[in-house]
N, C-alpha and C positions, 0 to 999 in steps of 0.2 A: 376510541378517541385517537386522533392522529397527533403526532409529535414531530416537531421540526428536527430534534436531534436524531430521529430515526428516518428522516427523509420524507416527512409528511405521511408516515405509515404508522400502523399500530405498533406499540411497544411489544417485543417478543415476550411470550408468556413466561419464559424462563427468567427473564430480567424482572418481570413484575413479582414472580415468586420469591426472587432473592432480595427485593427491596426491604423486606422485613429483617432479613439477616444483616444487611447494611446499617439498619436502624439501631442495631444493638451496640454499636461502637460509638465512641464519643468523637466529637468534631475534631479534637486534637489527634486522636488516633487515625481518624479518616484522613487527615491531611498527610500524615506520616505514611499510611499505606498507599494512598494516591501517588506520592512521590515515588515510591517503590514500583508501582505499576507503570507509571509513565516512563521511568528509566528502563523498565523492561521492554516497553514498546519501542523505545528509542535505541536499544541494542545492549543495555547493561543487563546481565542476568539478575533476576529477582532474588533477593535474600529471603528465602522462605522461612529460615529460622528466625530472623528478625521480625517478619510478618506474624509468625506464630506468638512471639512474645508481646507484640503490639495488640493482638486480638485476645490475649489471655483473660483480661477482665470480662470480656463478653462471653466467655467460656465456649469459644468456638471449638468445634470438632474439626478434624482434618478436612472433611468434605466441606465445611463451611468456609474455611480458609481459601480453598481452591475456588469455590462459587463466588466469594467475595472478589478475588482477583480477576476472575472471568468477567463478572459483571462490571466492575469499575473499567476494566479494559475495553469492553464493548461500548460503555458510555463515552469514554475518552475518544476512541477511535471514530466511532459513529458521529460523535458531535464535531470532531475536527473535519471529517469527511464532508459533512453538510454544511459546515461553516456557521454554525449557530453561535450567537453571541452569549457572553457570560450571564447577563440578566435573563435572557430568554430560557437558557438552560436551567438556571436556578428555579424559575417558576415551574418548569415542566417537571423537574425532579420532585418539587414539592406536591405537585399534582399526583405523582405516582405514590406519594406517601412518605418520602424521605424527609426527616426532620430538617427544618430550616438551617440549623447550625451545621449539621452534617453536609447537607446540600452546598452550603456556602463554602465549606472547606474544600470540597470537591471541585466546585467551580473556580475557586481561586487558583488551585494548581492547574486546572485546565487553561485558564486565562493566561497563566505565566508561561505555559509550555505550548500554547496554541500554534504559534508559527513552526516550531520545531516538529509538532505532531503532523501538521500539514505537509511539511517538506518530506518527512519520513513516509507518509502515506503516498505521496507523489512518486517517490522513488521506488517504492514496493509495486505500486500500481503499473508503472511503465518498465518494469524490469523484464525486458523481453530476451529472447534468445540472443546471445552475444555473437557477433561476427568479427573475426579478427584476420589479420595477415592476408588482406585482399590484394591479390596480383592480377595483372592482365597483360596480354600480349596479342598483337595482331599478326596473323600469318597470311601471306599472299601465295595462293595456289597457282603456280606457274604451269603445270601440267599434270594430268591425272589420267589413268586408264579407266577410271570409274566415272568421272564427272566430265559432262560435256561443257560445262561453264567453268572456265578456268580463269585465272587472274582476278578471282573475286575474293576480297579480304574475309578472313575468318577470324572472329574474336574469341579468345580463350580467357575465361575468368576461373580463378581458383581462390578458395577462401577456406578458413577454419571456423567451425561452429562450436560454440561452448554451451551446453544445455545441462543444467543439474550436475555440473562438474564433469560432465562427459564431453570429450572432444572428438570431432570427426572432421575429416578433410573431404572437400567437394571440388569438382571441376566441371565446368560447363563450356561447351562449344557451340557457337551460333554464328550465323551469317551477320555481316554488317547491317543489313536491313533490320533483322530482328533485334540487334543491339540498339539501333536507333529507336525502335519502338519501345523497348524496355527502358531506355534512358528517359524517353518522354514521359512514360507513365509514372516512373519514379519521381521525376520532377513535379508532375501534377500532385502526386500524393504528398510530397513534401510541402508543396504550396498550401494544400488543404490543412495539414498539420500546423503550419505557421499561423493560418487564420484562426484555427480554433484554439490555439495555445494562448491563454491570458498573459499579458505582459506583466512583469513584476514591478 
């Protein structure tokens, strides 16, 4: 069976297996745990001790707590990613076997934090290698013992790349013709990105 919150795909087997675990907690506890999980997704560390206390009535083991957090996190992030509405998500969670009250509690938190979740996912999805300190200069070759074509501008680009907290410095030399081709292709790529990026 296909589900919208899974992107019109089957629900992962591990999520299906944990629905029974989620069903053991009350709707009030579900709301509290969902708040913790969403805050974790948005960048605030999850208070595992608090979650342990909130699931004590359900007699969760340590593995159950971790599974619950992982399952709710998947449901929240996948639903936000695919832009499902609260009512549709409520129906689909009930189809999976989650009690209506618990599903409603989860969906309420999802609806309240929907825009924040989407914004967070967008930032994480488009977190590319960061380029900083871009410098350029144009050199004119007036004479050379190696080159027959002189007085031809040469463009030098230098920049710093940050990837996974590691920084490296790069320098590129190219002819003015190659630079014009590069600039043209970058402008084309930027135009395509602008067309495909939805306006807020």
